[in-house]
N, C-alpha and C positions, 0 to 999 in steps of 0.2 A: 607545123610550121617554127623555124626558134629553135633556141633548148634554152631547156630548166637552170640552169646555172650560171654564174656570176661571174665576169673575166673585167679585168682591166680596162679602162675606161667606157664601161657600157654605164647608161645612167638609170635612174629610177625617181618615179614622179610617185612621190605621198598621197594617203589621203587626201591633205587638205592643197596637193595640186603646189608643192614644196618638189625641187629637182634636187638630185644628188648624181654623186658622181662616184662612181663604184672607183676605186682607189688596187687594190689586188685579187690577186685569182683563188684566193685560200675564202673557202668555202666554209664556216661555221654554220652549227646546228640554231638556228632562231635568229638569226642577224645576218647584216652585212655591212661590211667594210663598207663605208660612203662617207661622203664631204660634202654639206650644205652646200651649196652653191649658188641655186636662184630661188627664190622667193617673190609671191606675186605679192606686188602693190599697187596693183593698175597707174605706176609714172613709171614704170622703167621702161628704156628701149628697146629691151628685149619684150614686146605682143606685153603691156605691163607688168614682164618681171624687172625685177631688179638682183646684179650679182654679190650675194653677202662675200665669195669667196674672191674677192679681187686679186690676188697676188697668189699664188704659187709658195707653198716652201711652210715647213711643219713648223717657223713661229706664227704663222697666218694660218695654219688647220689649226691652230689652239683655241686662236679665239672664237671659233666658230660656236654659234648658239644653237647645240644641239646636245641629240643624247651620244656620251661617252662610253665603250666599256671597259671594265676592265682586266685583262688579260694573265694573269698570274704567271702563265708560262712564259711571258715576257715583263715581266711584272712593271707593266704602263698601260695606260689606258689611251683606245684609238675611237676615231669618229665614228658609229651606227647607228645604223636603222633598223630596225626590229622588223622581221618577213613579214607580220599582223599589221604593218602598217603601210606594206607598200600595193601602190593601187596598180601600177602599170611598171614594165620594164623594158625601157628602150635596146634595141641591138642594132648596134651602130654595122655591121655588114647587111643588116636587110633594109636599113634606111638607105644606106651608099645603091642598094640595087634598086632599090624604088624611082631614085633622083637621077640613076642612069638609064632609066627607065621610059621618067616622065618628068622632064624637072620646070619648076613650076614660077623661076623666079630667076634675074639675073643673077642673084649670086649663086644658085641650084644649077645654073648652068656653064658658070667660073668653076664646080667643086667638077660637071664630068668633062671639061677640059683640059682641068689638073689631071683627074685621073688615067686621062689617056695620052698625055704627055710624057706624065710621072711609069705610067705604068705598074703600081706596085700589082705585088699577085695576092689573091685574098686579103680584100682590103673592107675596108671599114669609116664610117666618117662619124664623130662626136661630135661637143662641145654644143651650142646652140643651134646648129644644123641640125643634128640629132634629135631634139628638142620640139626643132618644129617654130623655137621663136629667134630666128635669126632677124636680122634687118641689114640693109644695106650695105652696112661698112663690118660688118663682122667676120673676123676671121675663120679662115676652113682648116678643120685640126684632123686629116686625115689617117687611121688607121691600119698598121701591116700587120699581119698576127701571123706568126711563124718562127723557129731560132734559121733555118736554112730563105726564108723568104724574108728577114728583116736582113741579113748578110748579104742574099741576094741585088736587092733594091739597094744598098750602099754602094756595092760596086758596080753599082749598070746608072746608078741618080747622080746625077751630077749639082744639079738644083736650079733655079733661076734668079731674079734678082736679089740683092739679101737685104736684109731686115736691119737698117741702118741704128734703128730707135732701140732694138732690143741688149746690147749689150750695155747700153745708157742705164736701161732700167733694170736692167740684169745685176749692176752694179748695185746700184741702191736698195732693191729692194734685199739682197743679200748681204749688202756690206763688204764689196769688194772691190780693188781697183781695177781699175780700169780697163789696165793692162789685164787684168786674171781673169775679167768678165770677158774680155776680146777673147782668150783661147780659147774657151768653151762654146765658142761660136761656129758653130759648121752649116752653109747656107744652104745642104743639103736635108736639112731637118729643119731648117726657121726659114722664114727668105718672103720673097713678093712675086707671087704670080697673077701677073694683069691688075696690075694697082693693088690687090687684095692679097695682105698678111695669110701663111698656110706655114701649120707644121706639119709636121710626121714624127709619129707616136709608135714604139714600137710594144707591140703584149704578145706574149707570152700566153698560146692556147690551150695548156696544161691547167687544170685546176689541180689545187695546193688540199694538202692535208693542215684541218689547224692542228698547231701545237706540236708538231714533231720534233724540237726539240726544245727543250726548257735553260732560258738564259739568266744570271744573274750580272748586274750591270756594277763594276768594279770604279772607274774612273777617268777623268777625263786623260789625254796624250797625247805626245806627236811626235812622229816619227818619216819615216822613208822607207821605201820597199820597191820592189820591180814586182808585175804584174804580169800576170797571165790571165786573158781575156778571151772570153768566148762571146755566145749572141746573149748572156745572160746578162752583163755590164749593160744590154743595150732597153731591158725591161725594168720594170720599177715592181719595189726596189733592183738598185742596181749590185752586180752582185761580182766579184772578181775576186780570184787566189792570190795570196799575198806571197811574195819569195824573198829570203835576201833581207829582209827586216833589220834596220839601223835606226839607232837612239832608244832604242825601248828593251826592259830585260826579257820579255815576255813578245814571244813571236807568235803574234797572231797571222793564222794559215787563210782569213779572207776577208776583206772589207765590202761592208754593205752600206750602196748611199739611198737613203729616203730624199735625200734633193735630187732632182731629177736630170738639174742643169749637169750635173760630173757624168752621165750615164757614156756620149761621145767622147770624153773627154779619156774616163777609165777605159773603154772599148778600141780606143784607138792610141793609148800613151803606155810606155814599157817603163818609167821610174817613175812616180810620185811622190808626193807630199801630203801628209793627211795629220791634219786634229782632227780627233772624234773621241768618240768615248766603247773605254777599251768593257767591253765582256765576256765571260763565259760560260761557254755555251754544253752542257753536258762533257764538261772536262778540255773544253776545245777551246784556245782564245780566240776570238772575232773582235775585230773593231764595227764601230755604224757610224757614221755620219747625217746629219739630222737628227740628231738625240734631241732629247725636249731639253733635258742641262746640258749640251754640250753641241750647239748648231755645228762646228767646225767645218771642215771642207776639203777638198783635193785641189794638189796643185802641180802642175807638171814640173819634171825636172830635164833640165837636156846632160 
C-alpha cells in the first residue's frame, strides 16, 4: 500500500521525530525537497510539537534551521532532508481514507463533513491532521490531486464562509497593501467551515525529474504582460505563459511563482503587473517571483 515517491504536501518524519513538509514533485537522488515545519519540545499545542515554520513564504523558509542543498542547475540552495534520515513518509490520500472510515475526534468528523460537502475527486489531507498532532482549533488542509480534478473542483465548488483574517495576515506577512491582499483572496480555497478554517491545495500528481534545465539569474525586473494559464498555475510552484510583455527589453516566455498566494490570481487573471527575478534557462528568458534576492509580487491589472 502507498507510494514510494514524494509529492508536494506530503509530510516526512525524521529520525529525531521532527516533521517536514514536502514542497515539490521533484525527486532527486538521495534527498527530498522539504521544509522543517514542526519540532517536538513537549511544550507545543500540537501534542507537544511547536511550529517552527510559522508563516509560509520564501523569506520565512530561508530562516529555517535545517540543511540546505545547493543546486547548480538553478544557482541557489533549497531546504532539503537526506533520505537516510527519514523515519516515516506520510501520505495525504491514505490519511484521508483512514479518517473517512473512522474519525477519532470532533475535528476529524468535520474533515469528513467538509469532504462530502466539497466533493473533491482524488483528495487527501495534509498539515497537522496528516501528522496526527492536531488540536481542536487546527486548520483543515484539504489536498486535491491532478489537473482535471483541480479545474473541476474550482468550477463546481463555491466555498463556505469567508476567512476574514486571511487578508490582514497576508498583508502583514508579505508586505502588501490590504487591497492587494484582498485581490488574492478566493473563498473556494480559503474559508471557514462549521467554525473551522480550511484551505484547499492543488497538487500535480506527476513526478518531475531534477535539473531539466540550467538557469542563470540575471537581475530584478518589473513589467506587464498577458497571461495564458492552465492547471499548472494552481500547483506549486505556479507556472503560466506570458504574452505581449511590455516595459522590459527581454521578452520572458514564462512566469514561475514560488509564492503560493498568487496561484489563484494567475489562474484567473489575464493581464498582470510583475516584479521578480529575470532568469535565462537554456537560452529562454523566464521570470521568478519568490527569489531570495527579489521577493517580488504579482498584481492584477484591469
